[in-house]
C-alpha positions in Angstrom: -42.1 47.5 -36.4 -45.3 47.1 -34.3 -48.1 47.4 -36.9 -47.9 43.8 -38.4 -45.6 41.7 -36.4 -47.0 39.9 -33.4 -43.7 39.3 -31.9 -42.9 43.0 -31.8 -46.1 43.8 -29.7 -45.9 44.1 -25.9 -47.1 41.1 -24.0 -48.6 43.2 -21.1 -52.1 44.9 -21.7 -51.9 48.5 -22.4 -53.9 49.4 -19.3 -51.3 47.7 -17.1 -48.5 49.4 -18.9 -50.3 52.8 -18.4 -50.6 52.1 -14.7 -46.8 51.3 -14.5 -46.0 54.7 -16.0 -48.3 56.4 -13.6 -46.6 54.6 -10.7 -43.3 56.4 -11.3 -42.5 59.5 -9.3 -42.2 61.9 -12.4 -45.2 63.3 -14.3 -46.3 61.5 -17.2 -46.2 63.6 -20.4 -48.9 62.7 -23.0 -48.9 64.5 -26.2 -52.0 64.5 -28.5 -51.5 62.3 -31.6 -54.3 62.7 -34.1 -53.2 59.9 -36.4 -50.8 57.0 -36.8 -48.0 59.1 -38.3 -48.2 61.6 -35.4 -48.0 58.7 -32.9 -44.8 57.4 -34.5 -43.3 60.9 -34.4 -44.2 61.3 -30.8 -42.6 57.9 -30.0 -39.5 58.9 -31.9 -39.3 62.1 -29.8 -39.1 59.9 -26.6 -42.7 60.0 -25.4 -44.0 56.8 -23.6 -47.8 57.3 -23.9 -50.0 59.2 -26.3 -53.4 60.9 -26.2 -56.4 60.8 -28.7 -58.4 63.9 -28.3 -62.1 64.0 -29.2 -61.6 67.6 -30.6 -58.7 66.4 -32.7 -60.5 63.4 -34.1 -63.6 65.3 -35.0 -61.8 68.3 -36.4 -59.7 65.9 -38.6 -63.0 64.6 -40.0 -64.1 68.2 -40.6 -66.6 68.2 -37.7 -67.0 70.3 -34.6 -66.3 68.8 -31.1 -70.0 68.4 -30.1 -70.1 64.6 -29.4 -71.1 63.8 -33.0 -68.7 60.9 -33.7 -69.5 57.4 -32.9 -67.7 54.7 -30.8 -66.7 52.8 -34.0 -65.2 55.9 -35.5 -63.2 56.6 -32.5 -62.0 52.9 -32.5 -60.6 53.5 -36.1 -58.4 56.1 -34.6 -57.4 54.1 -31.5 -56.4 51.1 -33.7 -54.1 53.1 -36.0 -52.4 55.1 -33.1 -52.0 52.1 -30.9 -50.8 49.7 -33.7 -48.5 52.2 -35.3 -46.8 53.3 -32.1 -47.2 50.4 -29.7 -47.5 52.9 -26.9 -50.3 53.1 -24.3 -53.2 55.4 -25.6 -55.3 57.6 -23.4 -58.5 58.2 -25.2 -61.2 60.9 -24.9 -64.5 59.1 -24.3 -66.6 62.3 -24.3 -69.7 61.6 -22.2 -69.5 57.9 -22.7 -71.8 57.8 -25.8 -75.0 57.5 -23.9 -75.9 56.1 -20.3 -74.5 53.3 -18.2 -74.9 50.4 -20.7 -73.5 52.6 -23.5 -70.4 53.4 -21.4 -69.9 49.6 -20.8 -70.0 49.0 -24.6 -67.5 51.9 -25.2 -65.1 50.6 -22.6 -65.1 47.1 -24.2 -64.8 48.5 -27.7 -61.9 50.8 -26.7 -60.1 47.9 -25.0 -60.5 45.7 -28.0 -59.2 48.4 -30.2 -56.1 48.7 -28.1 -56.8 51.7 -25.7 -55.0 51.8 -22.3 -57.1 54.5 -20.6 -60.2 56.5 -21.2 -61.7 59.7 -19.6 -65.4 60.3 -19.4 -66.8 63.8 -18.6 -69.8 65.0 -16.7 -71.4 67.1 -19.4 -74.7 66.6 -21.0 -75.1 66.3 -24.8 -74.6 68.2 -27.0 -71.1 68.5 -25.1 -68.7 71.2 -25.7 -65.0 71.8 -25.5 -64.2 72.1 -21.8 -62.8 75.6 -22.3 -66.0 77.0 -23.8 -68.9 78.7 -22.0 -72.4 77.5 -21.2 -71.6 73.9 -20.6 -74.4 71.8 -19.2 -73.6 69.4 -16.5 -75.1 66.1 -15.7 -76.3 65.2 -12.3 -73.3 64.0 -10.3 -75.0 60.7 -9.3 -75.7 59.9 -13.0 -72.1 60.6 -13.8 -71.1 58.4 -11.0 -73.2 55.7 -12.3 -71.3 56.0 -15.7 -68.0 55.8 -13.8 -69.2 52.7 -12.0 -70.2 51.1 -15.3 -66.9 51.7 -16.9 -65.1 50.3 -13.8 -67.4 47.2 -14.0 -66.9 46.6 -17.7 -63.1 47.1 -18.0 -60.5 44.4 -17.9 -57.4 46.5 -17.7 -58.5 49.9 -18.9 -57.6 53.0 -16.6 -60.8 55.0 -15.9 -60.3 58.8 -15.7 -63.3 60.9 -14.6 -63.3 64.4 -15.9 -65.3 67.0 -14.2 -66.2 70.4 -16.0 -67.8 71.7 -12.8 -65.2 74.3 -11.7 -66.6 76.9 -14.3 -70.2 76.8 -12.9 -70.0 75.1 -9.5 -66.6 76.5 -8.3 -63.8 74.6 -6.8 -65.9 73.1 -4.0 -68.4 71.6 -6.5 -65.6 70.2 -8.7 -63.9 68.6 -5.7 -67.2 67.2 -4.4 -67.9 65.6 -7.7 -64.4 64.2 -8.0 -64.7 62.5 -4.6 -68.1 60.9 -5.6 -66.5 59.7 -8.9 -63.5 58.2 -7.0 -65.9 56.4 -4.8 -67.7 55.0 -7.9 -64.5 53.5 -9.2 -62.5 56.1 -11.1 -58.7 55.6 -11.0 -57.8 59.2 -11.6 -59.5 62.6 -11.9 -59.4 65.3 -14.6 -60.4 68.7 -13.4 -61.1 70.7 -16.7 -60.6 74.4 -17.5 -58.9 75.5 -14.2 -57.6 79.0 -14.9 -55.0 79.8 -12.2 -52.0 78.1 -10.6 -53.8 78.6 -7.2 -56.8 76.7 -8.5 -54.7 73.8 -9.7 -52.8 73.7 -6.4 -56.0 73.9 -4.3 -57.7 71.1 -6.2 -54.6 68.8 -5.7 -54.2 69.7 -2.0 -58.0 68.7 -1.4 -57.4 65.3 -3.2 -54.2 64.1 -1.7 -52.7 60.9 -3.3 -55.3 61.0 -6.2 -53.7 60.7 -9.6 -54.7 64.0 -11.4 -54.5 64.9 -15.1 -53.9 68.5 -16.3 -54.9 69.7 -19.7 -52.5 72.2 -21.3 -54.5 73.2 -24.3 -53.7 76.2 -26.2 -56.2 79.1 -26.8 -58.3 78.0 -23.7 -58.8 79.2 -20.1 -55.7 77.6 -18.7 -52.5 79.6 -18.8 -49.4 78.2 -20.1 -47.6 75.9 -17.6 -44.8 73.4 -18.2 -44.9 69.8 -17.3 -42.6 70.4 -14.4 -44.8 73.2 -13.1 -47.9 71.0 -13.2 -45.9 68.2 -11.4 -44.9 70.8 -8.6 -48.7 71.6 -8.3 -49.5 68.0 -7.6 -50.4 66.5 -11.0 -49.4 63.1 -12.3 -50.3 63.5 -16.0 -50.4 66.3 -18.5 -51.9 66.3 -22.0 -51.5 68.5 -25.0 -54.5 67.4 -26.7 -54.7 69.3 -30.0 -51.4 70.7 -30.5 -50.3 68.3 -33.3 -53.4 68.9 -35.3 -53.2 72.6 -34.9 -49.5 72.6 -36.2 -50.3 70.3 -39.1 -53.4 72.3 -40.1 -51.5 75.5 -40.1 -48.8 74.1 -42.3 -51.4 72.7 -44.7 -53.2 76.0 -44.9 -49.9 77.6 -46.0 -49.2 74.8 -48.5 -52.4 75.2 -50.3 -52.1 79.0 -50.3 -48.6 78.6 -51.8 -49.8 76.3 -54.5 -52.7 78.6 -55.4 -50.3 81.6 -55.4 -47.4 80.1 -57.1 -48.9 77.3 -59.2 -46.7 74.8 -57.5 -45.0 73.7 -54.3 -41.5 74.9 -55.1 -41.6 77.5 -52.3 -42.6 74.9 -49.7 -40.2 72.0 -50.3 -37.8 73.0 -47.7 -40.6 72.8 -45.1 -41.7 69.3 -46.1 -40.7 66.0 -44.6 -38.6 64.4 -47.3 -39.4 61.0 -48.7 -36.4 59.5 -46.9 -37.6 60.9 -43.6 -41.1 59.6 -44.1 -39.8 56.2 -45.1 -37.6 56.1 -42.0 -40.6 57.1 -39.7 -42.8 54.4 -41.0 -39.9 51.9 -41.2 -40.6 51.2 -44.8 -37.5 48.9 -45.3 -38.6 46.6 -42.4 -42.0 46.1 -44.1 -40.1 45.3 -47.4 -37.9 42.8 -45.6 -40.8 41.2 -43.9 -42.6 40.9 -47.3 -39.5 39.3 -49.0 -39.2 36.8 -46.1 -42.8 35.7 -46.3 -43.6 35.8 -50.0 -41.6 33.1 -51.8 -42.2 31.3 -54.9 -43.6 27.8 -54.3 -43.0 25.4 -57.2 -45.6 22.7 -57.4 -44.6 19.1 -57.6 -45.3 17.4 -60.8 -48.3 15.1 -60.8 -47.5 11.6 -62.0 -49.2 10.6 -65.1 
């Protein structure tokens, strides 16, 4: 039970725990968790870190992934995912919500909300999903300034620099940007939208020893690779950013269609999480026990006449 009881919370800052996971020899598998319930389910499945995707957060609010949401709105998601699961959370920081000072504000706000790591990308607003076309890139020196600002502002947060340059500047351009961002203080690099195994391997070979993040999103430019395949190509982290939201949304779409068609949910019950399963996931009984241990009747002493 991690949401309410301080004694259950890890004593080590999230960023340090994330670094420890990265220091292990095997690749760190980081599934996207678009809310606290998804984070609890990811933890129950055995994952040791989780991811908050900007696309998943905005889509869950009914908005497109165009850099619309604010730092405070992202912090709402960070708090629920980190508190519910107790796991280190890697957060999508989009373009940093402005220039260098805005990036510093974002870093401190994310840390205070419970984030372990953040990635910042070198697009200009309005930014797009990294797997779409016609992305506009920032000057690499401006992006490096944001990375330096993030590194200066953080206490423990792991700073991941994402570059979207491969699509327009080729592998050489992406590698050159990555090296500049590392010099500015990035802890890891996220090359977005690489589209062949050869590109993934070549990028890793040209940045030996650098922790690299691979994005295994569905319906994008990257072919399907497994975590072990990414590891063999030289990557230390892999995210599945929007998978949980996509599965949940498809199930909800089918549910609403069934209610409209059948006048009820009777045909969908066998596909639902039961009440018992839900209560087990959120540890309902532990909250009840905690409540009973705290809320006791206090009988006031009589006041002497």
